Backbone bond lengths (Angstrom), bond angles and torsions (degrees), N, CA, C in turn:
res aa  C-N    CA-C-N  psi(-1)  N-CA   C-N-CA  omega(-1)  CA-C   N-CA-C  phi
1 M - - - 1.469 - - 1.527 109.14 -
2 T 1.314 116.50 118.78 1.460 119.42 -179.37 1.520 111.00 -134.87
3 L 1.312 114.88 142.25 1.460 122.24 174.69 1.527 109.69 -123.27
4 Q 1.323 116.05 27.25 1.458 120.90 178.20 1.524 109.59 -57.06
5 G 1.323 116.58 132.54 1.450 121.89 179.48 1.515 114.28 85.57
6 K 1.343 117.66 -6.64 1.457 121.55 179.65 1.528 110.52 -89.49
7 V 1.324 114.74 148.96 1.463 121.44 -179.90 1.524 108.59 -118.00
8 A 1.316 116.04 128.74 1.464 121.69 -177.96 1.521 110.17 -123.48
9 L 1.316 114.73 150.31 1.456 122.43 169.54 1.516 107.36 -122.12
10 V 1.322 116.53 118.17 1.460 121.21 173.82 1.522 106.54 -106.10
11 A 1.323 114.93 101.99 1.464 121.37 -178.53 1.521 108.80 -84.72
12 G 1.317 115.69 113.86 1.453 121.15 -174.90 1.511 110.41 93.11
13 A 1.340 116.39 60.81 1.473 121.30 -172.86 1.518 112.70 -115.85
14 T 1.310 117.12 19.14 1.463 119.69 -176.77 1.518 111.95 -66.78
15 R 1.320 116.24 -38.98 1.471 121.20 -175.58 1.525 108.90 -155.83
16 G 1.327 116.05 -177.37 1.454 121.49 173.11 1.513 114.30 59.83
17 A 1.333 115.75 -143.86 1.462 121.06 -176.53 1.519 111.65 -59.97
18 G 1.327 117.54 -38.05 1.454 120.64 -179.31 1.512 111.84 -59.46
19 R 1.317 116.47 -43.98 1.468 119.83 178.00 1.524 110.52 -65.37
20 G 1.331 116.97 -45.23 1.458 119.85 -179.58 1.513 112.43 -60.52
21 I 1.324 116.86 -39.96 1.459 121.57 178.70 1.518 110.72 -66.79
22 A 1.324 116.78 -45.14 1.463 120.61 -179.59 1.524 110.95 -59.23
23 V 1.324 116.88 -44.38 1.467 120.86 -178.13 1.531 110.79 -64.63
24 E 1.324 117.18 -41.55 1.463 119.30 -178.99 1.531 112.08 -71.06
25 L 1.323 117.61 -33.38 1.462 119.53 172.91 1.523 109.73 -63.92
26 G 1.319 116.01 -39.66 1.459 120.15 175.87 1.521 112.04 -64.41
27 A 1.327 116.48 -40.65 1.467 120.29 179.30 1.524 111.48 -61.54
28 A 1.335 116.17 -26.86 1.467 120.74 177.48 1.520 112.13 -86.92
29 G 1.357 117.26 0.21 1.453 121.30 173.71 1.509 116.35 102.78
30 A 1.329 118.61 3.97 1.459 120.93 -176.09 1.526 112.32 -77.80
31 T 1.316 115.16 155.79 1.458 122.14 165.59 1.524 106.01 -87.37
32 V 1.329 116.14 125.61 1.463 119.57 -171.77 1.523 110.43 -125.54
33 Y 1.327 115.88 117.66 1.462 121.70 170.55 1.523 106.93 -84.46
34 V 1.316 116.15 123.88 1.464 120.80 -178.75 1.524 108.37 -115.23
35 T 1.315 115.47 128.04 1.460 119.46 -176.64 1.518 110.89 -122.57
36 G 1.306 114.51 160.01 1.454 123.50 178.55 1.510 108.10 173.70
37 R 1.325 115.85 -176.56 1.464 120.10 -176.75 1.513 113.59 -107.50
38 T 1.340 117.43 -6.34 1.462 120.12 -177.82 1.520 110.35 -107.79
39 T 1.332 115.18 119.04 1.455 121.83 177.35 1.526 108.35 -119.77
40 R 1.291 115.61 -175.57 1.460 118.92 179.33 1.530 111.89 -73.94
41 T 1.313 116.58 -10.47 1.470 119.49 178.84 1.523 113.15 -119.88
42 Q 1.333 117.99 -11.64 1.456 121.26 -179.32 1.521 110.04 -134.78
43 Q 1.332 115.68 144.68 1.457 120.27 178.76 1.521 110.28 -116.00
44 S 1.330 115.10 152.55 1.462 120.58 173.94 1.519 108.60 -88.18
45 E 1.331 116.38 -170.49 1.466 120.75 179.88 1.524 112.12 -67.53
46 Y 1.349 117.74 -12.26 1.466 119.31 176.35 1.523 111.03 -60.12
47 Q 1.324 115.99 -42.93 1.460 122.51 179.77 1.534 112.56 62.67
48 R 1.304 114.37 137.62 1.463 123.39 170.83 1.535 114.32 58.94
49 R 1.314 118.53 20.22 1.457 119.09 170.97 1.521 107.82 -96.80
50 S 1.330 115.95 145.99 1.460 119.87 -172.09 1.527 113.46 -87.36
51 E 1.334 118.15 -17.86 1.464 119.83 -175.26 1.526 110.51 -70.52
52 T 1.335 116.12 140.94 1.462 121.72 179.03 1.533 109.86 -134.94
53 I 1.328 116.17 160.97 1.460 119.24 177.63 1.526 111.32 -69.93
54 E 1.341 117.58 -29.79 1.470 119.44 177.10 1.537 110.25 -63.08
55 E 1.329 115.64 -40.52 1.467 119.70 178.85 1.527 110.03 -63.46
56 T 1.323 116.76 -42.10 1.466 119.75 177.76 1.520 110.68 -60.89
57 A 1.325 117.23 -45.48 1.466 120.56 179.98 1.522 111.23 -60.22
58 E 1.320 116.97 -39.21 1.464 120.71 178.62 1.528 111.31 -65.46
59 L 1.325 116.70 -36.94 1.462 120.82 177.66 1.525 110.70 -67.39
60 V 1.324 116.86 -37.00 1.465 121.32 176.74 1.524 110.05 -61.36
61 T 1.326 116.26 -46.91 1.466 120.98 -179.07 1.524 110.89 -65.65
62 A 1.328 116.34 -41.53 1.470 120.14 179.48 1.523 111.40 -63.91
63 A 1.333 116.50 -28.56 1.470 120.45 -179.54 1.518 112.44 -77.25
64 G 1.344 117.32 -13.05 1.455 120.19 177.81 1.515 115.10 122.96
65 G 1.333 116.99 -4.22 1.458 120.32 178.45 1.515 111.26 -101.80
66 K 1.316 115.67 -155.74 1.461 121.22 174.61 1.517 107.07 -128.94
67 G 1.316 116.54 112.65 1.453 121.39 -179.24 1.512 111.53 -97.20
68 I 1.330 116.57 133.23 1.465 122.26 -179.99 1.522 107.93 -129.44
69 A 1.316 116.67 115.65 1.460 121.69 -178.22 1.522 110.62 -92.09
70 V 1.332 116.21 132.05 1.461 121.73 177.19 1.521 108.18 -136.55
71 R 1.329 116.15 120.47 1.460 118.36 177.80 1.527 109.43 -74.38
72 V 1.312 115.74 123.14 1.461 121.70 -178.86 1.523 109.26 -143.11
73 D 1.324 116.65 133.46 1.452 122.07 166.80 1.518 105.81 -95.68
74 H 1.320 117.17 108.91 1.459 121.36 -172.80 1.520 113.52 -75.88
75 L 1.320 117.30 3.31 1.461 121.29 170.43 1.524 111.22 -92.78
76 V 1.315 116.68 -2.47 1.468 121.67 178.99 1.525 108.01 -107.79
77 P 1.329 118.48 102.91 1.463 120.96 -174.93 1.525 113.75 -53.37
78 E 1.324 117.26 -38.92 1.465 119.81 -177.66 1.532 111.21 -63.53
79 E 1.322 117.12 -35.76 1.458 119.98 179.28 1.528 111.27 -70.17
80 V 1.318 116.21 -39.44 1.463 120.01 178.91 1.524 110.09 -68.16
81 Q 1.319 116.73 -41.94 1.464 120.64 178.51 1.532 110.45 -60.44
82 A 1.326 117.06 -43.46 1.464 120.70 179.04 1.522 111.36 -63.89
83 L 1.327 117.09 -38.40 1.464 121.39 177.28 1.518 110.86 -60.70
84 V 1.322 116.87 -49.84 1.469 120.74 -177.72 1.524 110.90 -65.33
85 E 1.316 117.18 -39.16 1.465 119.86 176.77 1.527 110.53 -63.03
86 R 1.320 116.96 -37.80 1.466 120.16 177.71 1.527 110.39 -64.20
87 I 1.335 117.49 -44.81 1.465 120.17 178.64 1.526 110.19 -60.46
88 G 1.332 116.61 -43.29 1.452 120.61 179.11 1.512 112.82 -61.91
89 T 1.330 115.79 -40.33 1.465 120.68 -179.93 1.522 111.44 -70.08
90 E 1.332 116.38 -44.69 1.461 120.92 -174.21 1.531 112.83 -78.54
91 R 1.339 116.77 -34.82 1.472 119.90 -172.71 1.522 113.47 -118.31
92 G 1.325 117.25 -22.94 1.450 120.01 179.74 1.512 115.19 73.59
93 R 1.329 116.71 9.54 1.462 119.29 -177.68 1.536 110.08 -167.24
94 L 1.314 115.64 161.98 1.459 122.46 169.77 1.520 106.30 -142.99
95 D 1.331 116.48 118.83 1.462 121.67 -175.60 1.519 113.43 -99.94
96 I 1.334 116.36 -30.10 1.466 120.51 -173.81 1.519 109.11 -137.88
97 L 1.313 116.60 126.80 1.461 122.15 172.58 1.516 108.13 -119.11
98 V 1.321 116.53 121.58 1.461 122.19 174.72 1.520 107.50 -111.94
99 N 1.318 116.00 112.58 1.460 122.27 178.87 1.524 108.31 -91.45
100 D 1.319 116.67 91.72 1.466 121.59 -178.92 1.522 110.84 -109.58
101 L 1.303 117.15 20.90 1.465 121.36 -177.01 1.516 110.65 -66.67
102 W 1.337 115.46 133.86 1.458 120.31 -179.59 1.522 109.50 -156.11
103 G 1.310 117.89 -99.86 1.463 119.76 179.29 1.515 114.58 77.98
104 G 1.344 116.95 26.08 1.458 118.84 -175.53 1.509 116.44 -111.03
105 E 1.333 117.48 9.12 1.468 119.51 -174.53 1.521 113.65 -57.96
106 K 1.320 117.01 -31.92 1.467 119.70 -176.51 1.525 112.59 -95.56
107 L 1.338 116.53 7.08 1.457 119.55 -174.49 1.527 113.88 -107.06
108 F 1.324 117.75 -29.64 1.461 117.85 -176.51 1.529 111.32 -88.37
109 E 1.323 114.93 152.65 1.460 122.65 -178.89 1.522 108.78 -113.89
110 W 1.315 115.91 124.37 1.460 121.79 -172.54 1.527 111.74 -62.08
111 Y 1.331 114.50 128.91 1.471 122.47 173.98 1.519 112.26 47.14
112 T 1.325 114.64 51.24 1.456 122.35 -178.35 1.521 109.72 -119.14
113 P 1.333 118.01 122.02 1.475 119.65 -179.87 1.519 110.84 -66.36
114 V 1.324 115.13 161.59 1.455 120.48 -172.92 1.526 112.50 -59.57
115 W 1.330 118.24 -33.49 1.466 119.51 -177.05 1.530 113.00 -75.61
116 K 1.342 116.42 -11.40 1.459 119.40 177.10 1.526 112.42 -107.96
117 H 1.314 116.77 -19.22 1.468 121.70 -177.25 1.523 109.53 -71.02
118 N 1.328 116.52 141.10 1.451 120.32 174.77 1.530 109.28 -57.50
119 L 1.316 117.01 119.85 1.461 120.83 -172.48 1.520 111.94 -67.96
120 D 1.319 117.64 -43.94 1.464 120.21 -179.88 1.527 111.00 -59.84
121 N 1.332 116.33 -43.29 1.462 119.81 179.32 1.527 111.43 -65.28
122 G 1.321 115.99 -40.54 1.451 119.81 179.84 1.509 112.25 -63.51
123 L 1.321 116.89 -44.82 1.458 120.48 179.65 1.526 111.13 -68.23
124 R 1.327 116.47 -32.09 1.464 120.01 175.37 1.528 110.45 -64.58
125 L 1.334 116.61 -37.29 1.463 120.59 176.49 1.527 111.24 -58.06
126 L 1.337 115.54 -43.86 1.456 119.62 179.66 1.526 111.01 -62.72
127 R 1.311 116.39 -40.40 1.465 120.49 179.55 1.536 110.76 -64.56
128 L 1.330 115.79 -46.16 1.462 119.96 -177.42 1.522 112.25 -69.07
129 G 1.332 116.45 -40.35 1.443 120.54 -172.33 1.512 115.62 -89.73
130 L 1.335 117.53 -20.18 1.460 120.47 -178.36 1.527 112.38 -120.21
131 D 1.325 117.05 -55.69 1.462 120.13 -177.81 1.528 111.48 -58.10
132 A 1.327 116.71 -44.83 1.468 120.30 -177.85 1.525 111.00 -62.05
133 H 1.328 117.01 -39.05 1.464 120.68 178.06 1.523 111.07 -63.92
134 L 1.340 116.35 -43.95 1.461 120.26 -177.39 1.522 112.14 -69.78
135 I 1.325 116.69 -38.92 1.469 120.24 177.02 1.525 110.01 -61.41
136 T 1.328 116.46 -44.26 1.463 120.96 -179.58 1.522 111.07 -65.04
137 A 1.330 116.37 -44.00 1.462 120.10 178.88 1.530 110.86 -62.35
138 H 1.325 116.49 -39.09 1.460 121.08 -178.37 1.527 111.43 -54.32
139 F 1.313 116.75 -45.30 1.460 120.34 -177.16 1.527 112.46 -87.72
140 A 1.334 116.88 -42.87 1.467 119.55 -171.27 1.521 113.73 -76.02
141 L 1.318 118.07 -33.77 1.461 118.88 -177.02 1.519 112.07 -69.14
142 A 1.313 117.15 -27.21 1.468 119.56 176.71 1.527 110.72 -62.79
143 L 1.336 117.33 -34.03 1.463 120.70 176.02 1.518 110.40 -79.08
144 L 1.318 117.56 -39.17 1.456 121.37 -177.04 1.523 112.21 -60.27
145 I 1.328 117.77 -37.94 1.467 119.82 -176.18 1.531 113.46 -79.36
146 E 1.326 117.33 -1.80 1.468 119.17 176.65 1.525 111.62 -68.20
147 Q 1.352 116.51 -23.07 1.461 121.48 175.59 1.528 107.58 -117.67
148 P 1.316 119.65 136.48 1.466 120.08 177.03 1.525 111.06 -68.20
149 G 1.315 116.24 152.36 1.461 120.53 174.93 1.510 115.28 92.93
150 G 1.331 118.19 9.73 1.457 120.71 -179.20 1.516 112.80 -66.52
151 L 1.347 115.04 160.35 1.468 121.69 -178.29 1.514 110.39 -132.96
152 L 1.326 116.45 129.55 1.462 123.38 171.47 1.515 108.68 -113.21
153 V 1.325 116.83 128.70 1.465 122.52 175.64 1.523 108.25 -119.32
154 E 1.323 116.31 116.06 1.464 122.64 175.48 1.524 107.89 -94.83
155 M 1.325 116.36 111.48 1.459 120.69 -177.80 1.527 110.71 -83.67
156 T 1.330 115.60 136.98 1.452 121.06 -179.36 1.524 109.66 -146.13
157 D 1.311 117.11 -168.09 1.467 122.90 177.23 1.517 107.39 -127.44
158 G 1.327 116.51 107.84 1.449 121.38 -179.12 1.515 111.89 99.53
159 T 1.326 116.84 137.59 1.453 120.63 175.20 1.525 109.72 -71.23
160 A 1.311 116.17 166.34 1.461 120.51 178.83 1.525 110.78 -59.77
161 D 1.326 116.44 -41.26 1.464 120.34 -179.55 1.525 110.94 -65.37
162 Y 1.324 116.93 -44.76 1.465 120.36 -179.70 1.526 110.98 -64.55
163 N 1.313 116.35 -45.83 1.459 119.61 -177.20 1.526 112.24 -67.27
164 A 1.333 116.89 -27.89 1.458 120.27 178.65 1.527 111.73 -69.75
165 K 1.336 116.57 -21.58 1.463 120.89 -174.87 1.525 113.88 -109.62
166 H 1.322 117.35 -6.78 1.462 120.50 -175.76 1.523 110.45 -129.86
167 Y 1.342 115.25 141.74 1.464 121.73 175.38 1.515 107.99 -80.49
168 R 1.331 117.01 122.40 1.450 121.60 -173.39 1.529 111.77 -97.62
169 L 1.290 116.85 74.54 1.466 125.47 164.93 1.531 116.09 75.23
170 S 1.323 118.27 -48.71 1.466 121.62 178.30 1.528 107.04 -159.54
171 P 1.333 118.44 160.96 1.464 118.89 179.19 1.524 113.49 -57.01
172 F 1.330 116.87 -36.62 1.469 119.76 -178.48 1.532 110.86 -68.63
173 Y 1.337 115.99 -49.78 1.466 120.42 179.42 1.524 110.41 -62.80
174 D 1.322 115.93 -44.22 1.452 122.11 -179.69 1.532 110.81 -56.77
175 L 1.313 115.99 -46.70 1.458 120.91 -178.09 1.522 111.60 -63.98
176 V 1.320 117.07 -45.32 1.462 120.56 -178.47 1.524 111.06 -61.18
177 K 1.319 117.01 -48.04 1.461 119.58 -173.72 1.522 112.33 -72.50
178 A 1.330 116.99 -35.31 1.462 119.19 176.10 1.530 110.86 -71.44
179 A 1.330 116.54 -40.85 1.463 120.81 -178.13 1.520 112.00 -66.53
180 T 1.316 118.05 -30.45 1.461 119.90 179.44 1.525 110.89 -65.87
181 N 1.317 116.68 -37.17 1.462 119.29 174.33 1.527 110.40 -60.72
182 R 1.324 115.98 -44.72 1.461 119.73 179.14 1.529 110.79 -64.84
183 M 1.315 116.32 -34.42 1.450 120.92 178.99 1.526 110.76 -61.63
184 G 1.339 115.87 -43.42 1.456 119.28 177.47 1.514 111.52 -60.36
185 W 1.342 115.98 -41.21 1.469 120.63 178.74 1.522 110.68 -65.28
186 A 1.320 117.17 -43.67 1.463 121.06 -177.92 1.525 111.27 -63.59
187 H 1.333 116.99 -45.78 1.467 119.46 178.75 1.530 110.84 -62.17
188 A 1.327 116.86 -32.38 1.460 120.52 -179.49 1.523 111.31 -60.87
189 Q 1.322 116.70 -34.82 1.458 120.19 -178.82 1.536 110.56 -65.31
190 D 1.316 116.61 -37.05 1.461 120.82 -179.67 1.526 112.20 -81.33
191 L 1.337 116.48 -39.04 1.462 119.57 -175.32 1.522 112.87 -73.19
192 E 1.314 116.85 -29.28 1.459 119.90 -179.27 1.522 111.62 -56.59
193 K 1.313 116.44 -34.22 1.471 121.24 -179.65 1.528 111.63 -66.25
194 H 1.329 116.54 -17.90 1.459 121.56 -177.53 1.535 111.75 -111.27
195 G 1.315 116.54 14.68 1.455 120.15 178.22 1.509 113.64 73.18
196 A 1.330 116.96 22.12 1.467 121.67 179.98 1.523 109.62 -113.72
197 T 1.331 115.28 164.20 1.463 122.61 -174.92 1.522 110.10 -124.16
198 A 1.330 115.92 140.57 1.463 121.31 175.00 1.521 109.69 -130.95
199 V 1.316 116.00 137.00 1.461 121.85 175.52 1.520 108.65 -138.95
200 S 1.331 115.92 163.29 1.459 120.16 164.85 1.519 106.57 -108.59
201 L 1.316 116.43 149.67 1.466 120.78 -172.85 1.513 110.29 -143.28
202 T 1.323 115.80 136.40 1.460 121.19 175.82 1.524 110.53 -122.11
203 P 1.319 118.04 139.86 1.467 119.38 167.58 1.526 108.50 -77.78
204 G 1.311 115.78 175.01 1.457 120.07 170.03 1.522 108.77 -84.41
205 W 1.309 116.73 -141.89 1.468 121.24 177.96 1.521 106.96 -73.45
206 L 1.310 116.23 101.43 1.461 122.08 -169.07 1.526 111.35 -81.12
207 R 1.316 114.89 126.29 1.462 120.95 177.40 1.532 108.10 -88.37
208 S 1.330 114.67 65.56 1.463 120.92 -179.92 1.525 110.06 -75.45
209 E 1.316 114.93 172.79 1.464 119.67 177.33 1.524 111.24 -58.65
210 M 1.327 116.05 -41.60 1.465 120.01 -178.46 1.524 111.74 -71.05
211 M 1.343 116.52 -34.53 1.466 119.57 178.56 1.524 110.69 -69.34
212 L 1.322 116.85 -43.29 1.464 119.70 176.69 1.517 110.85 -58.63
213 E 1.314 115.53 -42.78 1.459 120.93 179.34 1.525 111.08 -62.82
214 A 1.323 116.51 -40.10 1.469 120.77 -179.73 1.523 111.48 -63.46
215 F 1.345 116.65 -33.19 1.457 120.96 -179.95 1.533 112.41 -91.21
216 G 1.338 117.18 -0.81 1.454 121.09 177.35 1.510 114.42 70.22
217 V 1.352 116.70 30.35 1.464 120.51 179.60 1.523 109.52 -131.95
218 K 1.329 115.52 173.10 1.458 122.42 173.50 1.529 107.81 -119.46
219 E 1.310 116.28 172.53 1.462 118.86 -176.24 1.527 112.30 -60.74
220 D 1.345 117.14 -34.08 1.461 118.32 -176.67 1.524 113.44 -76.37
221 N 1.338 118.33 -12.76 1.473 119.54 177.01 1.531 111.44 -133.24
222 W 1.334 116.94 29.16 1.460 120.59 -173.79 1.523 113.32 -59.96
223 R 1.335 116.72 -26.65 1.463 119.04 -178.44 1.528 112.45 -65.10
224 D 1.319 117.43 -18.71 1.471 119.80 176.95 1.529 110.96 -60.36
225 A 1.333 116.61 -28.40 1.462 120.24 -178.56 1.521 112.22 -68.79
226 T 1.333 117.45 -19.95 1.461 119.86 -179.03 1.529 112.12 -70.49
227 K 1.325 117.42 -14.25 1.467 120.46 176.40 1.523 110.56 -64.23
228 H 1.331 116.01 -31.18 1.465 121.26 -178.95 1.524 111.92 -103.76
229 Q 1.340 116.60 -26.49 1.461 121.30 178.77 1.530 107.85 -136.03
230 P 1.349 116.50 88.21 1.469 120.24 -175.67 1.522 113.82 -55.53
231 H 1.327 117.85 -32.22 1.459 120.33 -177.37 1.530 113.00 -70.32
232 F 1.331 116.12 -10.87 1.467 119.37 178.05 1.525 110.61 -64.80
233 V 1.318 117.12 -12.37 1.458 121.63 179.34 1.530 111.24 -62.95
234 I 1.335 118.13 -22.98 1.471 120.47 -179.47 1.526 112.19 -88.16
235 S 1.321 118.15 1.89 1.466 120.56 -176.84 1.524 111.04 -68.35
236 E 1.333 115.32 162.01 1.460 121.32 -175.94 1.519 110.53 -136.39
237 T 1.318 117.11 154.39 1.455 120.68 177.61 1.528 109.61 -76.60
238 P 1.324 117.83 159.61 1.469 120.36 174.75 1.530 113.04 -61.10
239 R 1.304 117.20 -22.15 1.467 120.38 -179.31 1.535 111.30 -71.96
240 Y 1.325 117.75 -22.23 1.470 121.15 -179.84 1.522 110.27 -65.42
241 V 1.323 116.78 -50.08 1.464 118.96 176.79 1.533 110.12 -68.60
242 G 1.328 116.56 -27.98 1.463 120.18 174.76 1.519 111.48 -62.57
243 R 1.319 117.06 -41.53 1.457 120.68 178.11 1.528 110.91 -66.19
244 A 1.322 115.99 -32.83 1.460 119.89 176.94 1.524 110.78 -65.07
245 V 1.334 116.93 -42.87 1.468 120.65 178.84 1.526 110.59 -65.84
246 A 1.326 116.83 -43.15 1.467 119.91 -179.91 1.523 111.17 -62.66
247 A 1.326 117.01 -40.75 1.460 120.37 178.91 1.521 110.96 -65.94
248 L 1.306 116.33 -40.63 1.463 121.51 177.91 1.529 110.51 -62.52
249 A 1.327 116.01 -44.37 1.467 120.52 -179.01 1.523 112.03 -65.56
250 A 1.330 117.09 -31.47 1.465 121.15 -177.73 1.522 112.90 -87.87
251 D 1.313 117.40 -7.60 1.464 122.15 -177.57 1.534 109.87 -78.00
252 P 1.325 119.11 115.11 1.470 119.97 179.59 1.528 112.65 -64.94
253 D 1.335 116.16 -17.79 1.456 121.25 179.62 1.533 111.10 -105.01
254 R 1.340 116.80 29.47 1.472 120.12 -176.01 1.528 112.80 -62.97
255 A 1.313 117.79 -21.95 1.462 120.85 -178.62 1.525 112.53 -60.65
256 R 1.331 117.65 -18.82 1.467 120.05 178.38 1.526 111.82 -65.04
257 W 1.328 116.39 -18.50 1.462 121.07 -179.58 1.527 112.38 -93.64
258 N 1.305 118.05 -1.04 1.467 120.73 -170.50 1.529 112.29 -54.04
259 G 1.340 115.42 127.90 1.449 122.03 176.77 1.510 114.94 82.41
260 Q 1.333 117.85 -0.93 1.454 120.05 -175.15 1.531 112.21 -88.55
261 S 1.317 114.38 154.92 1.460 123.59 173.01 1.521 107.20 -98.13
262 L 1.338 116.99 117.57 1.455 122.35 -170.84 1.526 111.67 -120.56
263 S 1.328 115.89 164.56 1.463 121.25 175.06 1.525 109.35 -127.20
264 S 1.320 115.58 159.30 1.465 120.35 179.16 1.522 110.73 -60.90
265 G 1.337 117.34 -43.08 1.456 120.76 -179.50 1.518 112.41 -64.59
266 Q 1.318 116.28 -38.92 1.464 120.92 178.41 1.524 110.94 -61.53
267 L 1.325 117.14 -47.74 1.465 120.57 -179.75 1.521 111.60 -69.83
268 A 1.331 117.47 -31.52 1.462 120.30 177.95 1.522 110.80 -61.70
269 K 1.336 116.70 -38.76 1.466 119.90 178.62 1.520 111.00 -67.25
270 V 1.317 116.79 -40.11 1.468 120.72 -178.13 1.524 111.15 -69.45
271 Y 1.346 116.10 -42.64 1.460 120.09 -173.78 1.530 113.45 -97.22
272 G 1.330 117.51 -1.03 1.469 120.33 178.35 1.518 113.04 70.85
273 L 1.322 117.34 41.38 1.470 121.61 -176.28 1.534 111.09 -94.46
274 T 1.311 115.50 153.63 1.461 121.69 171.42 1.526 108.66 -128.60
275 D 1.313 115.45 165.28 1.461 120.87 175.04 1.535 108.74 -79.78
276 L 1.320 116.86 -179.70 1.468 120.44 -175.58 1.515 113.03 -59.99
277 D 1.339 116.85 -30.81 1.462 119.76 -178.74 1.523 112.41 -89.49
278 G 1.324 115.88 6.37 1.466 119.73 177.59 1.518 113.83 86.21
């Protein structure tokens, strides 16, 4: 599997799935622009988290690709436009767009009806999870379709089928995660005409930096958390969904997935992928 000569943009690559995807695209040889709001000199609204886009870019390069960190607030159209123009100038192409923008973990309230949920936080969730994706697609897809064979991956939580049957924590969270699946389908209708593919993709129970912290463990001893939460045994590293994206991007027949809602486990079975521990 090789992505040598391919150019990717992972929007929202500071941590979690975005970082895992960026690193695996790099491991396959791609040049990867990684964006986010937290750098070594500036922090986003998360505050006091140690992960930065520069660190992600360095991990991409160490994996065998070329990582390029660019601080971008994807809710600011001018910043996104400047990013895409820079990619066009420097590389002349964009082959892969991964929309992993989120940043809402501290904003939603578990199983809280709309009349009790903090309204400002809820509306901010919609902006982060939907508006940012659409703003990025508006500018980046115009460059992506200049070359045939492009790939758009809309990252979400839960497949379309799962989200249609389950209430996802709060009306705001539920709407964002279900709508992102629909967004992937909608973009697929437009991109197909240009020889490009769009999908929505969900990881399983993601062992992100924040999840490990919540369980009081690190990646090297994560199994200790199963003593208190046995189901944590099914969790996966961010690199697992990253390998799924890399395999999808390298598949010459990727168009067969156009418009579909996919999961990391589903693609792992098709492409024969394993997680870092095998």
